[in-house]
DSSP file (Angstrom, degrees, kcal/mol; ACC not computed):
  #  RESIDUE AA STRUCTURE BP1 BP2  ACC     N-H-->O    O-->H-N    N-H-->O    O-->H-N    TCO  KAPPA ALPHA  PHI   PSI    X-CA   Y-CA   Z-CA
    1    1 A X              0   0    0      0, 0.0     2,-0.4     0, 0.0     0, 0.0   0.000 360.0 360.0 360.0 146.4  159.3   47.2  203.0
    2    2 A X        -     0   0    0      2,-0.0     2,-0.4     0, 0.0     0, 0.0  -0.755 360.0-150.1 -96.5 133.6  155.9   48.9  203.7
    3    3 A X        -     0   0    0     -2,-0.4     2,-0.4    25,-0.0    25,-0.1  -0.896   9.1-147.0-109.5 134.1  152.9   48.4  201.4
    4    4 A X        -     0   0    0     -2,-0.4     2,-0.7    20,-0.1    23,-0.1  -0.840   7.0-150.5-103.8 129.9  150.5   51.2  201.1
    5    5 A X        +     0   0    0     -2,-0.4     3,-0.3     1,-0.1     4,-0.1  -0.887  18.7 175.7-109.9 118.8  146.8   50.3  200.6
    6    6 A X    >>  +     0   0    0     -2,-0.7     4,-1.2     1,-0.2     3,-0.9   0.320  50.7 107.4-100.0   8.5  144.8   52.9  198.7
    7    7 A X  H 3> S+     0   0    0      1,-0.2     4,-0.8     2,-0.2     3,-0.4   0.846  72.1  58.7 -55.9 -37.9  141.6   50.7  198.5
    8    8 A X  H >> S+     0   0    0     -3,-0.3     4,-0.5     1,-0.2     3,-0.5   0.863 104.7  54.4 -62.2 -31.5  139.7   52.8  201.1
    9    9 A X  H X4 S+     0   0    0     -3,-0.9     3,-0.8     1,-0.2     4,-0.4   0.833  96.6  64.0 -69.5 -32.9  140.2   55.9  198.8
   10   10 A X  H >< S+     0   0    0     -4,-1.2     3,-0.6    -3,-0.4    -1,-0.2   0.793  94.4  58.7 -67.9 -20.3  138.7   54.2  195.8
   11   11 A X  H << S+     0   0    0     -4,-0.8    -1,-0.2    -3,-0.5    -2,-0.2   0.808 107.7  46.8 -74.0 -26.0  135.3   53.9  197.3
   12   12 A X  T << S+     0   0    0     -3,-0.8     2,-0.3    -4,-0.5    -1,-0.2   0.326 104.2  76.1 -98.6   1.1  134.9   57.8  197.8
   13   13 A X    <   -     0   0    0     -3,-0.6     2,-0.4    -4,-0.4     4,-0.0  -0.856  51.7-169.5-120.2 153.0  136.1   58.8  194.3
   14   14 A X  S    S+     0   0    0     -2,-0.3    -3,-0.0     2,-0.0    -2,-0.0  -0.994  77.3  11.6-132.8 135.8  134.7   58.8  190.9
   15   15 A X  S    S+     0   0    0     -2,-0.4     3,-0.3     1,-0.1     4,-0.1   0.349  97.5  95.2  86.8  -8.3  136.9   59.5  187.9
   16   16 A X     >  +     0   0    0      1,-0.2     4,-2.5     2,-0.1     5,-0.2   0.024  41.7 116.2-107.2  28.5  140.2   59.2  189.5
   17   17 A X  H  > S+     0   0    0      1,-0.2     4,-1.9     2,-0.2    -1,-0.2   0.900  77.2  51.5 -63.5 -36.3  140.8   55.5  188.6
   18   18 A X  H  > S+     0   0    0     -3,-0.3     4,-2.3     2,-0.2    -1,-0.2   0.869 108.9  52.6 -70.7 -34.0  143.9   56.4  186.4
   19   19 A X  H  > S+     0   0    0      1,-0.2     4,-2.5     2,-0.2    -1,-0.2   0.966 111.9  43.9 -64.7 -51.3  145.4   58.4  189.3
   20   20 A X  H  X S+     0   0    0     -4,-2.5     4,-2.0     1,-0.2    -1,-0.2   0.807 110.3  54.4 -64.9 -28.8  145.1   55.7  191.7
   21   21 A X  H  X S+     0   0    0     -4,-1.9     4,-2.4     2,-0.2    -1,-0.2   0.910 109.4  48.2 -66.2 -44.8  146.4   53.1  189.3
   22   22 A X  H  X S+     0   0    0     -4,-2.3     4,-1.8     1,-0.2    -2,-0.2   0.896 110.7  51.7 -66.4 -38.3  149.5   55.2  188.7
   23   23 A X  H  X S+     0   0    0     -4,-2.5     4,-1.8     1,-0.2    -2,-0.2   0.865 109.2  52.0 -67.7 -29.8  149.9   55.6  192.6
   24   24 A X  H  X S+     0   0    0     -4,-2.0     4,-1.6     2,-0.2    -1,-0.2   0.942 107.2  51.0 -64.4 -46.0  149.7   51.9  193.0
   25   25 A X  H  < S+     0   0    0     -4,-2.4    -1,-0.2     1,-0.2    -2,-0.2   0.800 110.6  49.1 -65.9 -26.2  152.3   51.2  190.5
   26   26 A X  H  < S+     0   0    0     -4,-1.8    -1,-0.2     1,-0.2    -2,-0.2   0.842 109.6  51.9 -75.1 -31.7  154.6   53.7  192.2
   27   27 A X  H  < S+     0   0    0     -4,-1.8     2,-0.5    -5,-0.2    -2,-0.2   0.814 102.0  65.9 -77.1 -24.3  154.1   52.2  195.5
   28   28 A X  S  < S-     0   0    0     -4,-1.6     2,-0.3    -5,-0.1   -25,-0.0  -0.804  92.0-119.0 -97.2 131.0  154.8   48.6  194.4
   29   29 A X        -     0   0    0     -2,-0.5     2,-0.3     1,-0.1    -3,-0.1  -0.543  28.1-129.5 -68.3 129.6  158.4   48.0  193.3
   30   30 A X        -     0   0    0     -2,-0.3     2,-0.3    -5,-0.1    -1,-0.1  -0.596  20.6-114.6 -83.0 140.4  158.6   47.0  189.7
   31   31 A X        -     0   0    0     -2,-0.3     2,-0.3     1,-0.1    -1,-0.1  -0.580  38.5-102.6 -78.4 139.3  160.6   44.0  188.9
   32   32 A X        -     0   0    0     -2,-0.3     2,-0.5     1,-0.1    -1,-0.1  -0.388  41.8-171.4 -61.3 120.7  163.6   44.8  186.7
   33   33 A X        +     0   0    0     -2,-0.3    -1,-0.1     1,-0.1     3,-0.0  -0.958  20.1 159.3-117.6 111.7  162.7   43.8  183.3
   34   34 A X        +     0   0    0     -2,-0.5     2,-0.4     3,-0.1    -1,-0.1   0.402  34.8 117.8-114.8   1.3  165.5   43.9  180.8
   35   35 A X  S    S+     0   0    0      1,-0.2    63,-0.3    63,-0.1     2,-0.1  -0.964  72.6  22.3-127.6 130.3  164.4   41.6  178.0
   36   36 A X  S    S-     0   0    0     -2,-0.4    -1,-0.2    17,-0.3    18,-0.1   0.753  89.1-134.3 -72.4 156.7  163.8   42.5  175.1
   37   37 A X        -     0   0    0     16,-0.3    16,-2.4    -2,-0.1     2,-0.3  -0.410  31.7-177.3 -70.3 149.6  166.0   45.7  175.0
   38   38 A X  E     -A   52   0A   0     14,-0.2     2,-0.3    -2,-0.1    14,-0.2  -0.969  21.3-147.0-148.6 163.2  164.1   48.6  173.4
   39   39 A X  E     -A   51   0A   0     12,-2.5    12,-1.8    -2,-0.3     2,-0.4  -0.912   7.0-153.5-126.5 155.7  164.6   52.3  172.3
   40   40 A X  E     +A   50   0A   0     -2,-0.3     2,-0.3    10,-0.2    10,-0.2  -0.955  21.4 178.7-126.7 112.3  162.1   55.1  172.3
   41   41 A X  E     -A   49   0A   0      8,-2.6     8,-2.5    -2,-0.4     2,-0.7  -0.821  29.1-133.0-119.0 150.4  162.7   57.8  169.8
   42   42 A X  E     +A   48   0A   0     -2,-0.3     6,-0.3     6,-0.2     3,-0.1  -0.906  24.8 176.3-103.4 122.4  160.9   61.0  168.9
   43   43 A X        -     0   0    0      4,-1.4     2,-0.3    -2,-0.7     5,-0.2   0.521  62.5  -7.5-102.6  -5.6  160.7   61.2  165.1
   44   44 A X  S    S-     0   0    0      3,-1.4    -1,-0.1     1,-0.1     3,-0.1  -0.928  89.9 -69.5-170.0-179.0  158.7   64.2  164.7
   45   45 A X  S    S+     0   0    0     -2,-0.3    -1,-0.1     1,-0.2    -3,-0.0   0.921 132.6   7.5 -48.6 -53.9  156.7   67.0  166.6
   46   46 A X  S    S+     0   0    0     -3,-0.1    79,-3.0     2,-0.0     2,-0.4   0.113 114.5  93.9-122.2  16.8  153.9   64.5  167.4
   47   47 A X  E     + B   0 124A   0     77,-0.2    -4,-1.4    -3,-0.1    -3,-1.4  -0.915  43.8 177.0-118.0 144.7  155.4   61.2  166.3
   48   48 A X  E     -AB  42 123A   0     75,-2.0    75,-2.5    -2,-0.4     2,-0.4  -0.905  13.0-151.8-137.6 162.8  157.3   58.6  168.2
   49   49 A X  E     -AB  41 122A   0     -8,-2.5    -8,-2.6    -2,-0.3     2,-0.6  -0.986   2.4-157.0-140.0 129.7  158.8   55.1  167.5
   50   50 A X  E     -AB  40 121A   0     71,-3.1    71,-2.2    -2,-0.4     2,-0.5  -0.948  12.8-165.5-105.5 119.6  159.5   52.2  169.8
   51   51 A X  E     -AB  39 120A   0    -12,-1.8   -12,-2.5    -2,-0.6     2,-0.4  -0.895   5.4-174.8-104.8 125.6  162.1   49.8  168.6
   52   52 A X  E     -AB  38 119A   0     67,-2.6    67,-2.6    -2,-0.5     2,-0.9  -0.942  24.7-132.7-118.7 138.0  162.4   46.4  170.2
   53   53 A X  E     + B   0 118A   0    -16,-2.4   -17,-0.3    -2,-0.4   -16,-0.3  -0.819  35.6 164.2 -90.7 113.3  165.2   43.9  169.5
   54   54 A X    >   +     0   0    0     63,-2.6     3,-1.9    -2,-0.9    63,-0.1  -0.359  11.7 178.8-120.3  47.1  163.3   40.6  169.0
   55   55 A X  T 3   +     0   0    0      1,-0.3     3,-0.1    61,-0.1    -2,-0.0  -0.289  69.3  24.2 -59.9 139.5  165.8   38.3  167.2
   56   56 A X  T 3  S+     0   0    0      1,-0.4     2,-0.3    38,-0.0    -1,-0.3   0.325  99.9 104.5  92.2  -7.3  164.6   35.0  166.5
   57   57 A X    <   -     0   0    0     -3,-1.9    -1,-0.4    60,-0.1     2,-0.2  -0.781  50.2-160.2-100.3 150.2  160.9   36.0  166.5
   58   58 A X    >>  -     0   0    0     -2,-0.3     3,-1.0    -3,-0.1     4,-0.5  -0.682  40.2 -89.9-116.8-179.9  158.7   36.3  163.4
   59   59 A X  G >4 S+     0   0    0      1,-0.3     3,-0.8    -2,-0.2    -2,-0.0   0.808 123.6  58.0 -65.1 -30.3  155.5   38.1  162.9
   60   60 A X  G 34 S+     0   0    0      1,-0.2    -1,-0.3     3,-0.0    -3,-0.0   0.785 105.5  52.6 -69.5 -28.7  153.3   35.1  163.8
   61   61 A X  G <4 S+     0   0    0     -3,-1.0    15,-2.6    14,-0.1     2,-0.4   0.549 100.7  73.1 -83.8 -10.6  155.1   34.9  167.3
   62   62 A X  E <<  -D   75   0B   0     -3,-0.8     2,-0.4    -4,-0.5    13,-0.2  -0.865  55.4-172.3-113.0 140.8  154.4   38.6  168.2
   63   63 A X  E     -D   74   0B   0     11,-2.4    11,-2.5    -2,-0.4     2,-0.4  -0.999   4.5-164.5-130.9 137.1  151.4   40.3  169.3
   64   64 A X  E     +D   73   0B   0     -2,-0.4     2,-0.3     9,-0.2     9,-0.2  -0.978  13.3 173.2-118.9 129.7  150.7   44.1  169.8
   65   65 A X  E     -D   72   0B   0      7,-2.7     7,-3.8    -2,-0.4     2,-0.5  -0.998  16.0-161.5-142.4 138.6  147.7   45.3  171.7
   66   66 A X  E     +D   71   0B   0     -2,-0.3     2,-0.3     5,-0.2     5,-0.2  -0.966  23.9 155.4-113.0 120.5  146.7   48.9  172.8
   67   67 A X  E >   -D   70   0B   0      3,-2.8     3,-0.9    -2,-0.5    -2,-0.1  -0.945  61.7 -13.0-154.5 126.9  144.1   49.2  175.5
   68   68 A X  T 3  S-     0   0    0     -2,-0.3    -1,-0.1     1,-0.2    35,-0.1   0.939 127.0 -47.3  46.3  61.9  143.4   51.9  178.1
   69   69 A X  T 3  S+     0   0    0      1,-0.1    34,-3.0    38,-0.1     2,-0.4   0.687 117.1 109.5  58.3  21.6  146.5   53.8  177.6
   70   70 A X  E <   -DE  67 102B   0     -3,-0.9    -3,-2.8    32,-0.2     2,-0.5  -0.994  51.5-157.8-130.4 130.7  148.7   50.7  177.8
   71   71 A X  E     -DE  66 101B   0     30,-3.4    30,-2.7    -2,-0.4     2,-0.4  -0.902  13.1-167.6 -99.1 126.7  150.6   49.3  175.0
   72   72 A X  E     -DE  65 100B   0     -7,-3.8    -7,-2.7    -2,-0.5     2,-0.5  -0.931   7.6-169.0-118.1 139.1  151.5   45.5  175.4
   73   73 A X  E     -DE  64  99B   0     26,-2.2    26,-3.1    -2,-0.4     2,-0.4  -0.996  11.7-172.5-126.2 125.2  153.9   43.7  173.2
   74   74 A X  E     -DE  63  98B   0    -11,-2.5   -11,-2.4    -2,-0.5     2,-0.4  -0.948   9.5-170.6-119.5 138.5  154.0   39.9  173.7
   75   75 A X  E     +DE  62  97B   0     22,-2.7    22,-1.7    -2,-0.4     2,-0.4  -0.997   6.2 175.6-127.8 129.2  156.3   37.3  172.2
   76   76 A X        -     0   0    0    -15,-2.6     2,-0.3    -2,-0.4    19,-0.1  -0.994  24.5-137.6-132.5 125.9  155.8   33.5  172.4
   77   77 A X        -     0   0    0     -2,-0.4     2,-0.2    17,-0.3    19,-0.1  -0.672  18.2-128.1 -90.3 135.8  158.2   31.2  170.6
   78   78 A X        -     0   0    0     -2,-0.3     2,-0.1     1,-0.1   -17,-0.0  -0.544  38.4 -94.4 -76.2 149.8  156.5   28.2  168.8
   79   79 A X        -     0   0    0     -2,-0.2     2,-0.4     1,-0.0    -1,-0.1  -0.418  42.8-150.0 -63.5 134.3  158.1   24.9  169.7
   80   80 A X        -     0   0    0     -2,-0.1     3,-0.1     1,-0.1    -1,-0.0  -0.900  22.5-103.5-108.6 134.4  160.7   24.0  167.2
   81   81 A X        -     0   0    0     -2,-0.4     2,-0.2     1,-0.1    -1,-0.1  -0.152  54.6 -82.8 -53.7 157.1  161.6   20.4  166.3
   82   82 A X        -     0   0    0      1,-0.1     2,-0.2     2,-0.0    -1,-0.1  -0.437  48.8-127.5 -67.5 131.9  164.9   19.1  167.9
   83   83 A X        -     0   0    0     -2,-0.2    -1,-0.1     2,-0.1    -3,-0.0  -0.460  10.8-122.3 -83.4 153.7  167.8   20.2  165.9
   84   84 A X  S    S+     0   0    0     -2,-0.2    -1,-0.1     2,-0.1     2,-0.1   0.848  89.5  67.1 -66.5 -30.5  170.5   17.6  164.7
   85   85 A X  S    S-     0   0    0      1,-0.0     2,-0.4     0, 0.0    -2,-0.1  -0.356  82.2-119.8 -90.0 172.9  173.4   19.4  166.4
   86   86 A X        -     0   0    0     -2,-0.1     2,-0.5     0, 0.0    -2,-0.1  -0.894  26.3-124.2-113.8 140.0  174.2   19.9  170.0
   87   87 A X        -     0   0    0     -2,-0.4     3,-0.2     1,-0.2     0, 0.0  -0.687  22.7-177.0 -83.4 128.6  174.5   23.5  171.4
   88   88 A X  S    S+     0   0    0     -2,-0.5     2,-0.3     1,-0.4    -1,-0.2   0.782  82.5   7.6 -91.8 -32.6  177.8   24.2  173.1
   89   89 A X        -     0   0    0      0, 0.0     2,-0.6     0, 0.0    -1,-0.4  -0.963  65.0-162.0-144.1 131.3  176.6   27.8  174.0
   90   90 A X        +     0   0    0     -2,-0.3    -3,-0.0    -3,-0.2     0, 0.0  -0.858  24.8 155.4-114.9  95.5  173.1   29.1  173.5
   91   91 A X        +     0   0    0     -2,-0.6     2,-0.7     2,-0.1    -1,-0.1   0.554  48.7  90.5 -93.2 -14.6  173.2   33.0  173.7
   92   92 A X  S    S-     0   0    0      2,-0.0     2,-0.1     1,-0.0    -1,-0.0  -0.801  78.0-132.8 -93.0 109.1  170.1   33.7  171.7
   93   93 A X        +     0   0    0     -2,-0.7    -2,-0.1     1,-0.1    -1,-0.0  -0.374  26.4 178.0 -73.7 132.9  167.2   33.9  174.0
   94   94 A X        +     0   0    0     -2,-0.1   -17,-0.3     2,-0.1     2,-0.2   0.021  39.5 124.4-117.9  25.2  164.1   32.0  172.9
   95   95 A X        -     0   0    0      1,-0.1     2,-0.1   -19,-0.1    -2,-0.0  -0.586  64.9-103.6 -94.5 156.5  161.9   32.8  176.0
   96   96 A X        -     0   0    0     -2,-0.2     2,-0.3   -19,-0.1   -20,-0.2  -0.368  42.2-176.7 -70.3 146.5  158.6   34.3  176.0
   97   97 A X  E     -E   75   0B   0    -22,-1.7   -22,-2.7    -2,-0.1     2,-0.3  -0.946  21.4-161.8-141.5 159.9  158.2   38.0  177.0
   98   98 A X  E     -E   74   0B   0     -2,-0.3     2,-0.4   -63,-0.3   -24,-0.2  -0.941  11.8-173.5-142.5 129.7  155.6   40.7  177.7
   99   99 A X  E     -E   73   0B   0    -26,-3.1   -26,-2.2    -2,-0.3     2,-0.4  -0.980   6.5-160.3-127.2 120.1  156.6   44.3  177.7
  100  100 A X  E     -E   72   0B   0     -2,-0.4     2,-0.4   -28,-0.2   -28,-0.2  -0.844   2.8-165.1-108.4 139.5  154.1   47.1  178.7
  101  101 A X  E     -E   71   0B   0    -30,-2.7   -30,-3.4    -2,-0.4     2,-0.6  -0.974  19.0-135.9-123.2 132.7  154.4   50.8  177.8
  102  102 A X  E     -E   70   0B   0     -2,-0.4     2,-0.3   -32,-0.2   -32,-0.2  -0.773  29.0-152.6 -80.3 118.0  152.2   53.4  179.6
  103  103 A X        -     0   0    0    -34,-3.0     3,-0.1    -2,-0.6     2,-0.0  -0.710  10.1-119.5 -97.1 151.6  151.0   55.8  176.8
  104  104 A X    >   -     0   0    0     -2,-0.3     3,-1.2     1,-0.2   -35,-0.1  -0.308  48.3 -71.1 -75.4 164.6  150.0   59.4  177.3
  105  105 A X  T 3  S+     0   0    0      1,-0.2    -1,-0.2    20,-0.1     3,-0.1  -0.336 118.7  13.7 -57.1 144.9  146.6   60.7  176.6
  106  106 A X  T 3  S+     0   0    0      1,-0.2    20,-2.8    19,-0.1     2,-0.5   0.716  90.5 134.1  62.3  32.0  145.6   60.9  172.9
  107  107 A X  E <   +C  125   0A   0     -3,-1.2     2,-0.3    18,-0.2    18,-0.2  -0.936  30.2 177.9-104.1 125.7  148.6   58.7  171.7
  108  108 A X  E     -C  124   0A   0     16,-2.5    16,-2.4    -2,-0.5     2,-0.5  -0.936  32.6-110.5-128.0 159.9  147.6   55.9  169.3
  109  109 A X  E     +C  123   0A   0     -2,-0.3    14,-0.3    14,-0.2     3,-0.1  -0.702  31.3 175.9 -79.9 122.5  149.5   53.3  167.4
  110  110 A X  E     -     0   0A   0     12,-2.5     2,-0.3    -2,-0.5    13,-0.2   0.770  60.4  -5.6-102.2 -30.2  149.7   53.9  163.6
  111  111 A X  E     -C  122   0A   0     11,-1.1    11,-2.6     2,-0.0     2,-0.3  -0.994  50.1-158.3-158.7 159.3  151.9   51.1  162.3
  112  112 A X  E     +C  121   0A   0     -2,-0.3     2,-0.3     9,-0.2     9,-0.2  -0.991  15.3 174.4-142.5 141.2  154.1   48.2  163.2
  113  113 A X  E     -C  120   0A   0      7,-2.1     7,-3.0    -2,-0.3     2,-0.4  -0.980  20.2-149.5-143.6 155.6  156.8   46.5  161.3
  114  114 A X  E     +C  119   0A   0     -2,-0.3     2,-0.3     5,-0.2     5,-0.2  -0.994  27.5 157.1-124.4 125.2  159.5   43.7  161.8
  115  115 A X  E >   -C  118   0A   0      3,-2.0     3,-1.5    -2,-0.4    -2,-0.1  -0.921  65.6 -11.7-157.9 126.9  162.7   43.9  159.9
  116  116 A X  T 3  S-     0   0    0     -2,-0.3   -61,-0.1     1,-0.3     3,-0.1   0.822 128.2 -50.2  52.7  44.7  166.1   42.4  160.6
  117  117 A X  T 3  S+     0   0    0      1,-0.2   -63,-2.6   -63,-0.1     2,-0.5   0.479 114.2 114.4  83.8   0.0  165.1   41.3  164.0
  118  118 A X  E <   -BC  53 115A   0     -3,-1.5    -3,-2.0   -65,-0.2     2,-0.6  -0.942  54.8-149.2-112.5 118.9  163.8   44.7  165.1
  119  119 A X  E     -BC  52 114A   0    -67,-2.6   -67,-2.6    -2,-0.5     2,-0.5  -0.781  15.8-164.4 -86.8 115.4  160.1   45.4  165.9
  120  120 A X  E     -BC  51 113A   0     -7,-3.0    -7,-2.1    -2,-0.6     2,-0.5  -0.888   6.5-174.2 -99.9 123.2  159.3   49.0  165.0
  121  121 A X  E     -BC  50 112A   0    -71,-2.2   -71,-3.1    -2,-0.5     2,-0.4  -0.980  12.4-151.2-122.2 124.8  156.0   50.4  166.5
  122  122 A X  E     -BC  49 111A   0    -11,-2.6   -12,-2.5    -2,-0.5   -11,-1.1  -0.756  12.1-166.5 -96.5 135.2  155.1   53.9  165.2
  123  123 A X  E     -BC  48 109A   0    -75,-2.5   -75,-2.0    -2,-0.4     2,-0.4  -0.901   5.2-162.8-121.2 143.8  153.1   56.1  167.6
  124  124 A X  E     -BC  47 108A   0    -16,-2.4   -16,-2.5    -2,-0.3     2,-0.8  -0.998  12.7-145.9-129.1 128.3  151.1   59.5  166.9
  125  125 A X  E     - C   0 107A   0    -79,-3.0     2,-0.8    -2,-0.4   -18,-0.2  -0.854  20.3-176.5 -89.8 109.3  150.0   62.0  169.4
  126  126 A X        -     0   0    0    -20,-2.8     2,-0.3    -2,-0.8    -2,-0.0  -0.778   5.2-167.0-117.2  87.7  146.8   63.3  168.1
  127  127 A X        -     0   0    0     -2,-0.8     5,-0.1     1,-0.1     2,-0.0  -0.561  28.0-114.4 -80.2 134.5  145.5   66.1  170.3
  128  128 A X    >>  -     0   0    0     -2,-0.3     3,-1.7     1,-0.1     4,-0.9  -0.319  21.2-118.4 -64.6 146.7  141.8   67.1  169.5
  129  129 A X  T 34 S+     0   0    0      1,-0.3     3,-0.3     2,-0.2    -1,-0.1   0.751 113.1  61.7 -57.0 -26.3  141.3   70.6  168.2
  130  130 A X  T 34 S+     0   0    0      1,-0.2    -1,-0.3     4,-0.0     4,-0.1   0.768 108.6  43.2 -74.8 -25.5  139.1   71.4  171.3
  131  131 A X  T <4 S+     0   0    0     -3,-1.7    -1,-0.2     2,-0.1    -2,-0.2   0.544  89.8 100.7 -97.3  -7.7  142.1   70.8  173.5
  132  132 A X  S  < S-     0   0    0     -4,-0.9    -4,-0.0    -3,-0.3     2,-0.0  -0.494  86.2 -96.2 -77.4 143.6  144.8   72.6  171.5
  133  133 A X        -     0   0    0     -2,-0.2     2,-0.3     1,-0.0    -1,-0.1  -0.367  41.3-152.3 -63.8 140.6  145.8   76.1  172.7
  134  134 A X        -     0   0    0     -4,-0.1     2,-0.5    -3,-0.1    -1,-0.0  -0.884  13.6-123.6-114.7 149.5  144.0   78.8  170.9
  135  135 A X        -     0   0    0     -2,-0.3     2,-0.7     2,-0.0    -2,-0.0  -0.753  25.7-155.2 -90.2 126.0  145.2   82.5  170.3
  136  136 A X        -     0   0    0     -2,-0.5     2,-0.3     2,-0.0    -2,-0.0  -0.910   7.6-142.0-107.2 115.0  142.6   84.8  171.6
  137  137 A X        -     0   0    0     -2,-0.7     2,-0.6     1,-0.0    -2,-0.0  -0.587  11.0-136.7 -79.9 135.5  142.7   88.3  170.0
  138  138 A X        -     0   0    0     -2,-0.3     2,-0.4     0, 0.0    -1,-0.0  -0.796  15.1-142.4 -95.3 124.5  142.1   91.2  172.3
  139  139 A X        -     0   0    0     -2,-0.6     2,-0.2     1,-0.0     3,-0.0  -0.709  14.3-132.5 -85.9 136.6  139.7   93.8  170.8
  140  140 A X        -     0   0    0     -2,-0.4     2,-0.4     1,-0.1     3,-0.0  -0.527  28.4-101.5 -85.3 151.7  140.6   97.4  171.5
  141  141 A X        -     0   0    0     -2,-0.2    -1,-0.1     1,-0.1     0, 0.0  -0.641  45.3-110.4 -71.9 127.3  137.9   99.6  172.7
  142  142 A X        -     0   0    0     -2,-0.4     2,-0.6     1,-0.1    -1,-0.1  -0.274  28.1-123.6 -57.6 137.6  136.9  101.7  169.7
  143  143 A X        -     0   0    0     -3,-0.0     2,-0.3     0, 0.0    -1,-0.1  -0.782  26.9-157.2 -91.3 127.7  137.9  105.3  170.0
  144  144 A X        -     0   0    0     -2,-0.6     2,-0.2     1,-0.0     3,-0.1  -0.752  21.2-114.4-105.0 147.9  134.9  107.7  169.7
  145  145 A X        -     0   0    0     -2,-0.3    -1,-0.0     1,-0.1     0, 0.0  -0.498  49.6 -89.6 -72.2 147.4  135.2  111.3  168.7
  146  146 A X        -     0   0    0     -2,-0.2     2,-0.3     1,-0.1    -1,-0.1  -0.348  46.6-118.6 -60.0 140.5  134.1  113.6  171.7
  147  147 A X        -     0   0    0     -3,-0.1     2,-0.5     1,-0.0    -1,-0.1  -0.631  20.9-129.9 -82.0 136.9  130.5  114.3  171.6
  148  148 A X        -     0   0    0     -2,-0.3     2,-0.6     1,-0.0    -1,-0.0  -0.761  12.6-143.4 -90.4 131.8  129.4  117.8  171.1
  149  149 A X        -     0   0    0     -2,-0.5     2,-0.5     1,-0.0    -1,-0.0  -0.796  12.6-144.5 -99.1 122.6  126.8  119.2  173.5
  150  150 A X        -     0   0    0     -2,-0.6     2,-0.4     1,-0.0    -2,-0.0  -0.714  14.2-140.4 -90.6 132.8  124.5  121.5  171.8
  151  151 A X        -     0   0    0     -2,-0.5     2,-0.4     2,-0.0    -1,-0.0  -0.731  11.7-156.2 -95.3 142.4  123.3  124.4  174.0
  152  152 A X        -     0   0    0     -2,-0.4     2,-0.5     2,-0.0    -2,-0.0  -0.914  15.1-127.6-116.6 144.2  119.8  125.6  174.0
  153  153 A X        -     0   0    0     -2,-0.4     2,-0.6     2,-0.0    -2,-0.0  -0.772  20.6-156.4 -91.0 124.1  118.7  129.0  175.0
  154  154 A X        -     0   0    0     -2,-0.5     2,-0.6     2,-0.0    -2,-0.0  -0.856   7.8-142.4-103.4 130.2  115.9  129.0  177.5
  155  155 A X              0   0    0     -2,-0.6    -2,-0.0     1,-0.1     0, 0.0  -0.777 360.0 360.0 -85.1 126.5  113.7  132.1  177.7
  156  156 A X              0   0    0     -2,-0.6    -1,-0.1     0, 0.0    -2,-0.0   0.459 360.0 360.0-127.2 360.0  112.8  132.7  181.0
């Protein structure tokens, strides 16, 4: 597979860092990451919720961090003392994970909660007033009454 190097372009541009980061991520194949499974749902016009299945993790073993339009969710299991029984089958994963989500501009995390093995992360898209579309009214040219021209008699 061919690797594309964008580094010469970085030196000649200012302010296009995010664009080139996105191009780099597209050029490099992402490793398929399936753990933990998650849903992204739209809960309102400007609100969203990410729900992750994190069975077996508690609040102290999870961390959520939002930085530079990237939301990172990490989970690390604390070492548990050896259990008295022997596992015949272990289907509940206890491995560490890190899942990253690319956030759109003006999206911020408003809340996070853990209930019944599901981690809920609520997001809000808060567009500044200066960037919202505005309705511009078109003023009509005022209609003026025709001007009357007064005639003067010139004696000649």
